[in-house]
C-alpha positions in Angstrom: -147.1 29.0 -0.5 -150.1 28.6 1.7 -152.2 30.7 3.9 -154.7 30.1 6.7 -158.2 31.4 6.2 -160.6 31.8 9.2 -164.4 31.9 8.5 -167.3 31.9 10.9 -170.8 33.1 11.1 -169.6 36.0 13.2 -166.9 36.9 10.7 -169.2 36.8 7.8 -171.8 38.9 9.6 -169.1 41.5 10.5 -167.8 41.8 7.0 -171.3 42.1 5.5 -172.6 44.7 7.9 -171.6 48.3 8.8 -168.7 48.5 11.2 -169.7 49.1 14.8 -167.2 51.1 16.9 -165.0 48.6 18.9 -167.1 45.5 18.0 -165.6 42.3 19.2 -162.8 41.0 16.9 -164.6 38.5 14.6 -161.8 36.0 14.5 -160.6 36.4 18.1 -161.6 33.0 19.3 -160.0 31.2 16.4 -156.8 33.3 16.5 -156.4 33.0 20.3 -156.6 29.2 20.1 -153.3 29.0 18.2 -150.1 28.4 20.1 -146.9 29.6 18.5 -146.1 26.0 17.6 -149.4 25.3 15.9 -149.3 28.6 14.0 -145.8 27.7 12.7 -147.2 24.3 11.7 -150.0 25.9 9.7 -147.8 28.6 8.1 -145.1 26.1 7.1 -147.4 23.4 5.8 -147.0 22.7 2.1 -149.4 24.0 -0.5 -150.3 20.3 -1.3 -151.6 19.5 2.1 -154.6 17.1 2.0 -157.9 17.8 3.8 -157.1 15.1 6.3 -153.7 16.8 7.1 -155.5 20.1 7.6 -158.0 18.4 9.9 -155.1 16.8 11.9 -153.4 20.1 12.3 -156.6 21.7 13.4 -157.1 19.1 16.0 -153.6 19.5 17.3 -154.2 23.2 17.7 -157.2 22.4 19.9 -159.5 25.0 18.4 -162.5 25.6 20.5 -165.7 26.4 18.6 -168.9 27.9 20.0 -171.7 25.3 19.6 -173.8 27.7 17.5 -171.0 28.3 15.0 -169.4 24.9 15.0 -170.9 23.8 11.7 -169.9 27.0 10.1 -166.4 27.4 11.4 -163.6 26.0 9.3 -160.0 26.5 8.6 -158.8 26.1 5.0 -155.4 26.1 3.4 -155.3 27.3 -0.1 -152.7 27.6 -2.8 -151.6 31.1 -3.8 -152.1 31.6 -7.5 -148.6 32.9 -8.0 -145.5 33.5 -5.9 -144.9 37.0 -4.6 -141.8 38.3 -6.3 -139.5 40.2 -4.0 -139.1 43.9 -4.6 -135.6 45.2 -5.0 -134.5 47.9 -2.6 -131.7 49.8 -4.4 -129.6 51.0 -1.5 -129.0 49.7 2.1 -131.1 50.5 5.1 -129.4 50.7 8.5 -131.1 48.4 11.1 -130.7 49.2 14.8 -131.9 46.4 17.1 -133.1 47.0 20.6 -134.2 45.5 23.9 -136.8 43.4 25.7 -140.3 42.9 24.3 -139.7 45.3 21.4 -136.6 43.3 20.4 -138.7 40.1 20.1 -141.4 41.9 18.1 -138.7 43.6 15.9 -137.3 40.3 14.8 -140.9 39.0 14.0 -141.5 42.0 11.9 -138.2 41.6 10.0 -138.7 37.9 9.4 -142.4 37.8 8.6 -143.3 41.2 7.1 -140.1 42.6 5.5 -137.6 39.9 4.3 -140.2 37.7 2.6 -141.2 40.6 0.4 -138.1 42.7 -0.1 -134.6 42.1 -1.6 -132.9 44.4 0.9 -129.4 45.0 2.2 -129.8 45.6 6.0 -126.7 47.1 7.7 -127.3 45.6 11.2 -126.2 47.1 14.5 -127.1 45.5 17.8 -128.1 48.3 20.2 -129.2 45.8 22.9 -128.0 47.1 26.3 -125.6 44.1 26.9 -123.8 44.7 23.6 -123.7 48.5 24.1 -122.0 47.7 27.4 -119.6 45.3 25.8 -118.5 47.9 23.2 -118.4 50.8 25.7 -121.3 52.2 23.7 -119.2 52.5 20.5 -121.8 50.5 18.6 -124.3 53.4 19.1 -121.8 55.9 17.6 -121.1 53.5 14.7 -124.8 53.0 14.0 -125.3 56.8 13.8 -122.4 57.2 11.4 -123.8 54.4 9.3 -127.1 56.3 9.1 -125.2 59.4 7.9 -123.5 57.3 5.3 -126.5 55.5 3.9 -129.2 58.1 4.6 -131.9 55.9 6.1 -132.1 54.0 9.4 -134.8 52.1 11.2 -134.5 51.7 15.0 -136.0 49.3 17.6 -136.8 50.7 21.1 -133.9 50.6 23.5 -133.3 50.8 27.2 -131.8 53.9 28.7 -130.3 52.6 31.9 -130.9 54.0 35.3 -129.5 52.9 38.7 -131.7 49.8 38.8 -130.7 48.8 35.2 -127.0 49.2 36.0 -127.5 46.7 38.8 -129.7 44.4 36.8 -127.3 44.1 33.9 -124.1 44.6 35.9 -123.1 47.4 33.6 -119.7 49.1 33.5 -121.4 52.5 33.8 -124.8 54.3 33.4 -124.7 54.7 29.6 -126.3 57.7 28.0 -129.6 57.4 26.0 -128.8 55.8 22.6 -131.5 58.0 21.1 -129.8 61.1 22.5 -126.4 60.0 21.2 -127.8 59.3 17.8 -129.7 62.6 17.6 -126.7 64.6 18.7 -124.6 63.0 16.0 -127.2 63.4 13.2 -128.8 66.6 14.4 -132.2 67.3 12.9 -135.7 67.3 14.4 -137.8 64.5 15.7 -141.4 64.6 14.3 -144.0 62.5 16.0 -147.3 61.9 14.3 -150.3 59.8 15.4 -151.5 56.7 13.5 -155.2 57.4 13.2 -157.5 54.4 13.1 -161.2 55.4 12.9 -162.4 52.4 14.9 -160.2 53.4 17.9 -161.9 56.1 20.0 -159.8 59.1 21.0 -159.4 60.0 24.7 -159.7 63.5 23.4 -162.9 63.2 21.3 -162.5 66.6 19.6 -159.2 65.6 17.9 -160.5 64.8 14.4 -157.3 65.9 12.7 -153.6 64.9 13.3 -151.4 66.8 15.7 -147.7 66.5 14.8 -145.1 67.2 17.4 -141.7 68.5 16.2 -139.2 67.9 18.9 -135.8 69.6 18.8 -133.4 66.7 18.9 -130.4 68.5 20.3 -129.0 69.8 23.6 -131.0 71.1 26.7 -131.5 68.6 29.4 -130.4 65.7 27.2 -126.8 67.0 27.0 -126.8 68.7 30.4 -124.1 68.4 33.0 -125.5 68.0 36.5 -124.1 67.2 39.9 -125.1 67.0 43.6 -123.8 69.9 45.7 -122.5 68.4 49.0 -122.7 71.5 51.1 -122.5 75.3 51.4 -120.6 77.1 48.7 -120.8 79.4 45.7 -121.8 78.2 42.2 -120.5 80.1 39.2 -120.7 79.7 35.5 -117.5 80.6 33.6 -117.4 81.4 29.9 -114.0 81.9 28.3 -114.3 83.5 24.8 -111.8 82.2 22.2 -108.8 84.4 22.5 -110.4 86.4 25.4 -110.6 86.5 29.1 -112.8 84.3 31.3 -116.2 85.8 32.3 -117.8 84.6 35.5 -121.6 84.5 36.1 -122.8 84.1 39.6 -125.5 81.4 39.8 -126.3 80.7 43.5 -124.9 80.8 47.0 -125.7 77.4 48.6 -126.3 77.5 52.3 -126.5 73.7 52.3 -126.6 70.7 50.0 -128.5 70.8 46.7 -128.2 70.0 43.0 -127.1 71.9 39.9 -127.5 71.5 36.2 -125.9 73.3 33.2 -127.4 72.9 29.8 -126.8 74.6 26.4 -127.9 74.9 22.8 -126.4 76.4 19.6 -127.7 78.9 17.0 -126.8 76.4 14.3 -128.9 73.7 15.8 -131.9 76.0 16.5 -131.7 77.2 12.9 -131.8 73.7 11.6 -134.8 73.0 13.8 -136.6 76.0 12.4 -135.9 75.1 8.8 -137.0 71.5 9.3 -140.2 72.6 11.0 -141.1 75.2 8.4 -140.5 72.8 5.6 -142.7 70.1 7.1 -145.5 72.7 7.6 -145.3 73.5 3.9 -145.2 69.9 2.9 -148.2 69.0 5.1 -150.0 72.3 4.4 -150.5 72.7 8.2 -150.0 75.8 10.4 -147.0 75.8 12.7 -146.8 76.8 16.4 -143.5 77.3 18.2 -143.9 77.2 22.0 -141.4 78.1 24.7 -141.4 79.7 28.2 -139.6 82.8 27.1 -141.3 84.9 29.8 -139.2 83.0 32.4 -136.2 82.0 30.4 -135.8 85.3 28.6 -132.4 84.7 27.1 -132.5 80.9 26.6 -136.0 80.4 25.3 -136.0 83.9 23.9 -133.2 82.8 21.5 -135.4 80.1 20.1 -138.3 82.5 19.6 -136.1 85.2 17.9 -134.4 82.7 15.5 -137.7 81.2 14.4 -139.3 84.6 13.8 -136.2 85.8 11.8 -136.2 82.7 9.6 -139.9 82.8 9.0 -139.9 86.4 8.0 -136.9 86.1 5.7 -137.5 82.7 4.1 -140.9 81.2 4.5 -143.6 83.9 5.0 -144.6 84.2 1.4 -144.9 80.5 0.9 -147.0 80.2 4.1 -149.3 83.0 2.9 -149.7 81.4 -0.5 -150.8 78.2 1.1 -153.1 80.0 3.6 -151.3 78.7 6.6 -149.5 80.6 9.4 -146.7 80.5 11.9 -147.2 81.8 15.5 -145.2 81.7 18.8 -147.2 80.8 21.9 -146.3 80.2 25.5 -146.1 76.5 26.2 -148.7 76.4 28.9 -151.1 78.4 26.8 -150.4 76.2 23.8 -151.1 73.0 25.7 -154.5 74.2 26.8 -155.3 75.3 23.3 -154.2 71.9 22.0 -156.7 70.0 24.2 -159.5 72.3 23.2 -158.7 72.1 19.4 -159.7 69.7 16.7 -156.1 69.2 15.7 -154.7 69.8 12.3 -151.4 71.6 13.1 -147.7 71.1 14.0 -146.1 72.1 17.3 -142.4 72.9 17.3 -141.1 72.2 20.8 -137.8 72.2 22.7 -136.3 68.9 23.5 -137.9 68.1 26.9 -141.3 69.7 26.0 -141.5 67.6 22.8 -140.6 64.5 24.7 -143.5 64.9 27.1 -146.1 66.3 24.8 -145.6 63.7 22.2 -146.7 61.0 24.7 -149.7 63.0 25.7 -150.7 63.4 22.0 -150.2 59.7 21.4 -152.4 58.6 24.3 -155.0 61.2 23.4 -155.3 59.6 19.9 -155.9 56.2 21.5 -152.6 54.5 22.5 -148.8 55.0 22.9 -148.6 52.2 20.4 -150.1 54.4 17.7 -147.4 57.1 17.3 -144.6 57.3 14.7 -141.3 59.0 15.4 -139.0 60.2 12.6 -135.8 62.1 12.8 -135.2 64.4 9.8 -132.2 66.6 9.2 -132.8 70.1 7.8 -131.4 69.2 4.3 -133.6 66.1 4.2 -130.7 63.8 3.4 -130.7 61.8 6.7 -133.7 60.0 8.1 -134.2 57.7 11.1 -137.5 56.2 12.2 -138.5 54.4 15.3 -141.5 53.6 17.6 -142.3 56.4 20.0 -142.8 54.0 22.9 -140.3 52.2 25.1 -139.2 48.5 25.4 -142.4 47.4 27.1 -140.7 45.9 30.1 -143.8 44.7 31.9 -144.9 42.6 28.9 -141.3 41.3 28.6 -141.4 40.0 32.2 -144.6 38.2 31.4 -143.0 36.7 28.3 -140.1 35.5 30.3 -142.6 33.6 32.5 -144.0 31.9 29.5 -147.3 33.8 29.6 -149.1 35.1 26.6 -148.6 38.8 25.8 -150.5 41.3 23.7 -148.1 44.0 22.9 -149.1 46.5 20.1 -146.6 46.2 17.3 -148.1 48.8 15.0 -145.6 51.6 15.9 -142.7 49.3 15.4 -144.0 48.2 12.0 -144.4 51.8 11.0 -140.8 52.4 12.0 -139.9 50.0 9.3 -142.4 51.4 6.8 -141.6 55.0 7.2 -137.9 54.2 6.7 -138.8 52.2 3.5 -140.9 55.1 2.2 -138.0 57.5 2.6 -135.6 54.9 1.0 -138.0 54.6 -1.9 -138.3 58.3 -2.4 -134.6 58.9 -2.3 -133.9 56.0 -4.6 -136.8 56.8 -6.9 -138.2 53.3 -6.5 -142.0 53.7 -6.3 -142.5 49.9 -5.8 -140.7 50.1 -2.5 -142.9 53.1 -1.4 -146.1 51.2 -2.5 -145.0 48.1 -0.6 -144.5 50.1 2.6 -147.9 51.9 2.1 -149.5 48.5 1.6 -148.1 47.2 4.9 -149.3 50.3 6.8 -152.7 49.8 5.2 -152.8 46.2 6.3 -152.0 47.1 9.9 -154.8 49.6 10.0 -157.4 47.5 8.1 -156.9 44.5 10.3 -158.0 46.6 13.2 -160.5 48.9 11.5 -162.3 46.4 9.2 -161.6 43.0 10.8 -161.7 44.1 14.4 -158.5 42.2 15.3 -156.5 44.2 17.8 -154.1 44.0 20.7 -155.2 44.5 24.3 -154.3 48.2 24.5 -156.6 49.0 21.6 -159.4 46.8 23.0 -159.1 48.6 26.3 -159.3 52.0 24.5 -162.6 50.7 23.1 -163.8 49.9 26.6 -163.5 46.1 26.1 -161.9 44.2 29.0 -163.0 40.6 28.2 -160.4 38.2 26.9 -162.4 37.6 23.7 -161.9 41.3 22.7 -158.1 41.0 21.9 -155.5 38.8 20.5 -151.8 38.2 21.2 -149.0 40.0 19.4 -148.2 36.9 17.2 -151.9 36.5 16.3 -152.2 40.1 15.3 -149.1 40.0 13.1 -150.3 36.8 11.5 -153.5 38.6 10.5 -151.5 41.5 9.1 -149.3 39.1 7.2 -152.3 37.4 5.7 -153.9 40.6 4.7 -150.7 42.0 3.2 -150.2 38.9 1.1 -153.8 39.1 -0.1 -153.4 42.8 -1.0 -150.2 42.2 -2.8 -151.6 39.3 -4.7 -154.6 41.3 -5.8 -152.2 43.9 -7.4 -150.3 41.3 -9.5 
């Protein structure tokens, strides 16, 4: 097994001096000069490669060296002292593939950062839009049932089609969000937590502690029935109790065309949401805020407020008091204002739509949408699904299709794998699996924080626009792979 080592005057100076916020990546020039073909040539070269072979490979890669550093810059291949033995994962993990740029990144993660290190049984489901269309979306339902069976799933970002996507892919119909379908089958709560990297400045400078968003993963707009009203008429909502007579509720007298929407939720789902939120607050030792607009939606949002308060008083108050944390309901507009002014360090339990929106705000506030984990946890803790909180990165995919270099941040997708592996290791009582996942997370962060190697979004967050400030996705992942191997070797 061989590895590629980059050394330069700039790299040595960076490693031997205190970190400067957002300093230029020390190995950016070297990394950027690698094409995918030349990187493959280096990574696949045998451990017995001669110096002349290494020089020939370096020449083929056309590595440009600044004149001042030319005599100091070199690439070396070295033998690993011992082979890294694969870690056995006791039970299967369900893998859900996705779309566009994230699908490409997902495969790279699996092939470069997971399978070389783990002996793992992956139950694979292709949730790419074309295959969902071929199966009439049955594959999405089957994948959710598999997660229920095996307990842990990891998911790549997927397309939720709109009218334009229906036309682009010539779909049979406008399929529902796969995330929504999976959440409705599994139930539970989606918790989104930022990945904090000290080197990356926050857009909200006062946020020095994490803010975790708990998003109710059931009902509301995501299971709503809506339609266009073509003209004047009366809109009524009819509820027929089991064994009873229909009850009609007048909604609106339309004088012309318009739109309507009917949505719902259940006491059972809200109770599960409450239990999951309170349990996470206790596990993290963080205060919990539940936010609604119950002053306007007195019955609908009021139901959330009442159920949370009832469960808190009857089940969790004593434990909260013992830990010195608290639970409080606050109006959503007031809570958002307080969130911006705060230092962080709390959990927000939000309804489905509110959680969807606020989680993206929090992610960007901590530096990038590529720095946010998303985990779905059922109230009993027996079912777990993790994914990146961002989308399929269509704009980068279009550039990739044109053969242009792309710098898509893979960190959240890597953490989708690692958070699932941590959960698998905890359930299976296999600490080596947990330690591996933690080592991979640490490698992702250290490559940015200590080596200054980062993708374009993170460089821009640092105020760096020049090309030398960032690397491509493949180059970043190569640096993570190298650091992970080094970390694992040092622990043998």
